[in-house]
N, C-alpha and C positions, 0 to 999 in steps of 0.2 A: 906432537902433531903440528902445532903452530910454529912458525918461523920467527925466532926472537929478533932477527934482522929487520923484520917488517913492523915491529912494534911502534916505531916512530914515523913510519911511512904513512902519511895521511891518505895516499892513493891506493894502499894495499887493500885487498879484499879478503874477507874471511868466508871461506866456503862452508857454510853451516852444515850441509849434509855430510861432509867428511867428518866433522867433529861428532855429530849425532851418531854416525855409523861406528866411530871409534868407541864412544861411551856405551852404546848398546852391545857392541862386540865384547867389551871388557866385562859386561854384566853390571856396570855401575849405574845404568839408567835404563828406563823402559820408554817405549815410544808408542803412542796411540795415534792413529791417523783418523781424522774425522772427515767425513764427506760433506760437501756443501755445493750448492748451486751458485754461490756468490762469486763475483769476479775478484781477482787478485790485482792489486796495484803495486807495480814495481817502483821503488824509489831508490835510485842509485846516486843521482847527481843533484846538486842544488837547482839546476834547471828543471828538474822534474816536479819541484814543489808547486808551482802555480797550477799545473794540471791536476795534481792530487787534491789541492785545496778546493778547486772548483768541483771536482767529482764528489768529494765528501760533502760539500755544501748541497749539491743536488740530492744526495742520499738523505741528508737531514730534512730538506724540503719535502722529499717524498715520504718521510716518516720511517725510513729504514733505520736511521740513527737518531738518538735524541740530540737536541742542540747542546745540552750540557753533558756531553759524552763522558767526561771524567769526573762528574759529580762535584765540581767545584763551583 
């Protein structure tokens, strides 16, 4: 399913739903979809990082996430 020609291409994208569909279709994986009211944050480019960091900081300040999210 993946294109070996793109392995060294830093700009290539990996379309996760295609791989999930392939694995579920082969019967090698199962998928469970969880519902949520939370917002999703897309991070594709380095330029997306400042807005994401600011939004996560807002969620920490609001008590949605703990400051020590990764337990370190």
